[in-house]
C-alpha positions in Angstrom: 220.9 157.0 50.6 219.5 159.8 48.8 219.9 162.3 52.0 223.5 161.3 52.2 223.8 162.0 48.1 222.2 165.7 48.8 223.8 166.8 52.0 226.1 168.9 50.3 223.1 171.2 48.9 221.6 171.4 52.7 223.4 175.3 52.4 220.6 176.1 49.5 217.6 174.6 52.1 219.0 176.5 55.1 218.9 179.8 52.7 215.4 178.7 51.8 214.3 178.1 55.1 215.4 181.7 56.1 214.1 183.7 53.3 211.1 184.2 55.2 211.8 186.5 57.6 212.1 187.0 61.0 209.2 186.1 63.5 208.6 189.7 64.2 208.0 191.0 60.3 205.1 188.2 60.1 201.5 188.2 61.4 200.1 191.1 63.9 197.8 189.0 65.7 197.6 188.8 69.4 200.7 187.5 71.1 200.5 184.6 73.2 198.1 182.4 70.7 198.7 178.9 70.3 202.2 177.3 71.7 203.6 180.6 71.0 206.1 179.4 68.0 205.7 180.7 64.7 204.3 178.1 62.2 207.0 178.2 59.4 204.6 177.7 56.3 206.5 176.3 53.2 204.3 177.5 49.6 204.7 175.6 46.7 202.5 178.3 45.0 205.6 180.3 44.4 204.9 182.7 41.9 204.6 186.4 43.4 200.8 187.4 43.3 200.2 184.4 44.9 202.2 184.4 48.0 200.9 188.2 48.3 197.9 186.5 48.0 198.4 183.3 50.6 200.1 185.8 53.4 196.6 188.0 53.5 195.3 184.7 54.2 197.8 183.6 56.8 197.5 187.2 58.4 193.9 187.1 59.1 194.6 183.5 60.5 197.1 185.2 62.6 194.5 188.2 63.5 192.2 185.6 64.3 193.9 183.1 66.7 197.0 184.6 67.6 199.2 182.0 66.1 202.1 183.8 63.9 203.4 182.4 60.9 206.4 182.8 58.4 205.7 181.8 54.3 208.5 180.7 52.2 208.4 180.5 48.6 209.0 176.5 47.8 209.0 176.0 43.9 207.7 172.7 43.5 211.0 171.3 41.1 212.8 172.3 44.4 210.9 170.7 47.1 212.2 167.2 46.8 215.9 169.0 47.2 214.6 171.3 50.2 212.6 168.8 52.2 215.2 166.3 52.0 218.1 168.8 53.3 215.4 170.1 55.7 215.4 166.9 57.3 218.7 166.0 57.1 219.5 169.6 59.2 216.4 169.0 61.6 214.9 172.2 60.1 211.7 171.0 59.0 208.9 173.6 58.0 205.4 173.0 60.2 203.0 173.3 57.5 203.7 172.5 53.4 200.9 174.1 51.2 200.4 172.9 47.3 201.8 169.2 48.0 201.7 167.2 45.2 200.0 164.1 45.5 203.1 161.8 44.8 205.3 164.1 47.5 202.1 163.5 50.0 202.4 160.0 50.0 206.6 160.1 49.8 207.4 162.0 52.6 204.6 160.4 54.9 206.1 156.8 54.0 209.7 158.4 54.8 208.1 160.1 58.3 208.4 163.5 57.6 204.9 164.5 57.0 202.4 163.7 59.8 199.7 161.3 58.5 197.5 160.8 61.9 197.5 164.6 62.5 196.0 165.2 58.9 193.4 162.3 59.2 192.4 164.5 62.5 191.4 167.5 60.4 189.6 165.5 58.1 187.9 163.9 60.5 186.8 167.2 62.4 186.0 169.0 59.2 184.0 166.1 57.8 184.9 163.5 56.2 181.5 163.5 54.1 182.3 166.9 53.2 185.6 166.0 51.3 185.7 163.7 47.5 186.5 160.2 48.6 188.3 160.1 45.4 190.3 162.4 46.8 191.3 161.2 50.2 191.8 157.6 48.6 194.5 159.1 46.3 196.4 160.8 49.2 195.9 158.1 52.0 197.7 155.5 52.7 196.9 152.5 54.6 193.4 154.2 55.3 195.4 157.6 56.9 195.4 160.7 55.3 199.1 161.4 54.6 197.5 165.3 54.2 194.7 167.3 53.8 193.2 167.2 50.4 192.9 171.1 48.8 192.4 170.7 45.0 192.9 169.3 42.2 193.0 169.2 38.5 192.4 166.4 36.0 194.6 166.4 32.6 192.4 168.0 29.4 192.1 166.7 25.8 191.2 170.6 24.3 190.1 170.8 20.6 189.6 173.5 18.3 185.5 173.5 18.5 185.4 175.2 15.3 187.7 172.8 13.2 185.6 169.9 14.4 182.7 171.8 13.3 183.8 172.5 9.7 184.7 169.2 9.1 181.5 168.1 10.5 183.2 166.0 13.7 181.6 165.2 16.9 183.4 166.5 20.4 186.2 163.3 21.0 185.2 161.2 24.1 187.1 158.1 23.3 190.8 157.2 22.6 189.1 156.2 18.8 187.8 159.5 18.4 190.8 161.1 19.2 193.2 159.5 16.7 190.3 159.7 13.8 190.3 163.3 14.4 194.1 164.0 14.3 194.0 162.0 11.0 190.8 164.1 9.8 192.5 167.9 10.6 196.0 167.1 10.3 197.7 169.1 6.8 197.1 172.5 5.9 199.9 174.3 8.5 197.7 172.4 11.3 199.1 169.4 13.1 196.3 167.3 14.4 197.1 166.9 17.8 200.9 168.6 19.7 201.7 165.9 21.8 204.4 165.6 24.5 207.7 163.6 23.7 210.3 165.0 25.2 212.6 161.8 27.3 213.2 162.5 30.8 210.1 164.9 30.8 207.5 165.0 33.8 204.9 166.3 30.7 205.1 163.5 28.8 204.4 161.2 31.5 202.0 162.8 32.9 200.3 163.2 29.4 201.0 159.5 28.3 199.7 158.2 32.0 196.2 159.8 31.0 196.0 158.2 27.9 197.2 154.8 29.4 194.7 154.9 31.5 192.2 155.5 29.5 193.9 151.8 27.4 193.5 150.0 30.7 197.2 150.2 31.3 198.4 150.2 35.1 201.9 150.7 36.6 201.3 147.3 39.3 198.0 145.3 40.0 196.0 144.9 43.0 198.5 143.1 44.7 201.0 146.1 43.6 202.9 143.8 41.3 204.5 145.5 38.3 202.4 144.9 35.4 203.5 147.7 32.4 204.8 144.6 30.2 201.3 144.3 30.2 199.2 144.1 26.7 197.0 146.9 27.7 200.1 149.3 28.3 202.2 148.0 25.4 199.2 149.0 22.9 199.0 152.6 25.0 202.8 153.1 23.9 202.0 152.1 19.9 199.0 154.5 20.0 200.9 157.5 21.7 204.2 156.8 19.4 201.7 156.5 16.1 200.3 159.5 16.8 203.5 161.4 17.7 205.0 160.2 14.2 201.8 161.0 11.9 200.0 163.7 13.5 202.2 165.8 16.0 204.6 168.1 15.7 207.6 167.0 15.3 210.9 166.6 17.4 210.9 166.6 21.2 207.9 168.4 22.5 207.7 169.7 26.3 204.6 172.1 28.3 206.0 175.1 26.6 206.2 173.9 23.1 202.7 172.2 23.1 201.0 175.1 24.5 203.2 177.5 21.8 201.9 175.3 19.1 198.0 175.3 20.3 198.3 179.2 21.0 199.7 179.7 17.3 196.9 178.2 15.6 199.2 175.3 14.8 197.4 172.3 16.1 193.9 170.9 16.6 194.2 169.0 19.5 196.5 168.9 22.5 196.4 167.5 25.9 197.4 169.8 28.8 196.0 171.3 32.4 193.4 173.5 33.2 196.2 176.0 33.8 196.2 177.4 30.5 192.8 178.0 30.2 193.7 181.8 31.7 196.3 182.7 29.4 194.1 180.7 26.8 191.3 183.6 27.2 193.9 186.2 26.8 193.6 187.3 30.7 197.5 187.0 31.5 200.5 188.7 29.2 203.3 186.3 29.7 201.0 183.7 27.6 199.2 185.2 25.4 197.7 183.5 22.0 199.3 184.2 18.7 196.8 182.6 15.8 195.7 185.3 13.5 192.3 185.1 14.7 193.9 186.2 18.2 194.8 189.7 16.6 191.7 191.0 16.8 190.0 188.7 19.6 192.7 187.7 22.3 189.9 185.0 23.4 189.6 183.8 19.8 190.8 180.2 21.3 188.7 180.2 24.6 185.8 180.7 22.7 186.2 177.8 20.2 188.1 175.4 22.3 186.1 172.5 23.8 187.4 170.4 27.2 187.0 166.6 27.4 187.9 165.3 30.8 187.5 161.7 31.5 188.3 159.6 27.8 187.4 155.8 27.1 189.6 153.5 25.6 189.7 150.1 25.2 189.2 149.2 29.2 185.5 150.9 28.5 185.3 152.6 31.4 185.9 156.8 31.4 189.2 157.6 33.2 190.9 161.1 34.1 195.0 161.2 34.7 194.0 163.2 38.3 196.5 165.7 41.0 195.6 166.2 44.1 197.4 169.2 46.0 197.0 168.7 49.7 197.8 171.2 52.8 200.4 168.9 54.8 201.6 168.5 58.7 205.4 167.9 59.4 206.1 165.4 62.3 207.8 168.4 64.1 205.3 171.0 64.1 203.6 172.0 67.2 200.8 169.8 65.6 197.4 171.7 67.7 198.6 174.6 66.1 199.3 173.7 62.4 196.4 171.8 62.6 194.4 174.9 63.2 195.8 176.7 60.4 195.4 174.1 58.1 191.6 173.7 59.5 191.3 177.6 58.7 192.8 177.2 55.2 189.9 174.9 54.5 187.2 176.7 55.9 187.7 180.8 56.1 190.8 181.0 53.8 189.3 178.4 51.4 187.5 179.9 48.9 190.7 182.8 48.6 192.9 180.2 48.1 191.3 178.3 45.4 190.8 181.7 43.4 195.0 182.0 43.3 194.1 180.2 40.2 190.6 178.6 40.2 191.2 177.6 36.9 193.1 174.6 37.9 192.1 174.4 41.3 189.0 172.7 42.0 187.7 172.2 44.9 187.7 168.7 46.6 186.0 170.0 49.5 182.5 171.2 48.2 181.3 172.7 51.2 180.5 172.2 55.1 178.1 170.6 57.3 175.6 173.5 56.7 175.9 174.2 53.2 177.0 171.2 51.0 177.6 173.1 47.6 179.2 176.0 49.5 182.7 176.0 48.2 181.9 174.2 44.5 179.4 177.3 44.4 181.8 180.1 44.9 184.3 178.6 43.0 182.2 179.2 40.2 182.3 182.7 40.5 185.7 183.4 41.1 188.0 185.4 38.5 190.9 183.6 36.6 193.5 185.8 34.9 196.7 187.4 36.4 197.0 191.2 34.1 193.0 190.6 33.7 190.7 189.3 35.6 187.5 187.4 34.8 185.6 184.6 35.3 185.8 181.3 33.1 182.5 181.6 32.1 183.3 184.5 30.2 185.0 182.7 27.5 184.4 179.2 27.7 180.6 177.2 27.5 178.9 175.7 30.3 179.9 172.1 29.5 183.6 173.1 29.8 183.1 174.5 32.9 181.3 171.4 33.9 183.8 169.5 32.8 186.3 170.5 35.1 184.7 168.9 37.7 183.0 166.2 36.4 186.3 164.0 36.1 187.3 164.1 40.1 185.5 161.3 41.2 186.7 159.7 37.8 190.5 161.0 39.1 193.0 158.0 38.6 196.8 157.8 39.2 198.9 154.6 38.7 199.9 152.9 42.0 198.5 155.4 44.6 195.2 153.3 44.7 197.6 150.4 45.5 199.5 151.7 48.1 202.4 152.2 45.6 203.0 156.1 46.4 207.0 155.7 47.2 207.0 153.6 43.8 205.4 156.1 41.9 207.6 159.1 43.6 210.6 157.0 42.7 209.4 156.6 39.4 209.2 160.6 38.9 212.9 160.9 39.4 214.1 158.4 36.8 211.4 158.9 34.1 211.5 155.6 32.6 207.9 156.1 31.2 208.8 159.5 29.2 211.9 157.6 27.9 210.1 154.8 26.7 207.4 156.9 25.1 210.5 158.8 23.1 212.0 155.5 22.1 208.7 154.3 20.7 208.6 157.4 18.7 212.1 156.4 17.5 211.7 153.8 16.1 211.9 151.1 19.3 209.6 147.9 19.8 206.4 149.2 21.8 206.7 145.8 23.9 210.9 146.0 24.2 209.9 149.5 25.4 207.7 148.5 28.2 210.1 146.1 29.2 212.0 148.4 30.1 209.9 150.2 32.2 208.8 147.4 34.0 212.6 146.3 34.8 213.3 149.7 35.9 210.1 149.9 38.3 210.7 146.3 39.4 214.3 147.6 40.7 212.9 150.5 42.3 210.3 148.4 44.1 213.1 146.2 45.1 215.2 149.1 46.5 212.0 150.8 48.2 211.1 147.4 50.2 
């Protein structure tokens, strides 16, 4: 159905596939390497500087193996359309870099990604060198849908200077967050800036982080939808109360929440670690604008704490986490594609993590010779775009440690229960973000939860 609806956009997919240039323009290694085919590599790290850095890795791979590559920039929000149309046109790429968790699961279920080929790579590199949690998140029926490359966990970022002034300890629970938001709200500073926009993926991700701590799950171990549970209703109530009383009013999204915190007008926010370089003043496109930042662009970084896993009523620390994967498609020359993925996870791995160290924590800590090889190297990588510096220059040891501590506590709705396709479908509909916005607007949380329940059940039935 989805392919039929989007078939009219096949021209867009063809253009994207073709933008990598001619085979002769890519790579410079010895001719005759591998199968002799050129690997088409889609890269979701589509920013020009990251594409250039990836190309250097690919060029070295070609030099060492003779296998040529053709890199194509694929913005993440265009991946579903481009993949659908490439499949319909029988023009799949060979390898996809930086695939989000949900899409890795979805395309494996649709027969686009070759899970067996990915599992063989993991086994060859040594499954014990990977985070078991990362493997679990991207697997279906015990088989990996891709090779987990890196991950990031949702963070609670808070102003340590404001907390210290108010005599507040670092927040560790949802109760702590609410109490701090109430205490610090006022005098031109919101207690917290929360994502609240309807139909918005960032709102859904932020809410899921809170809901997991509350013990709310989208499905149970049997795969039955459970969003009308008391835990999910309470999570909606908690989130709505915080947004209405202690956050910035109006529809807030990924950009506005960051802008509010960067302007010094919020004591806390939930965000991914990808903003840490910008908060330290290392990139010109997202510089902090608080009054103290005029004299010291790193003021917010030096006066912010990072909290990963949070504890709620469920009593178990949890953290929304996203694991990216390297994927091999079913149409790829398998052995060549496997060699590339192995290279990306070994010789090229630290440089891959260096594309954005703050948001790329290694889920392969090391190899058989040095179990901490990659984790150690990651800690020394420099972040930033216009200016480069290690995160340790601006953030405390505890904050840096928090980026990795949550990896084994990463959770996502549905994946462990074999419901990855449902999670992908929910991402397209965004009923959870809509429910959050409805509750903030005054709807009863129990009624909003029932609407999400009904939508999820309908989507699930359609996937069976």
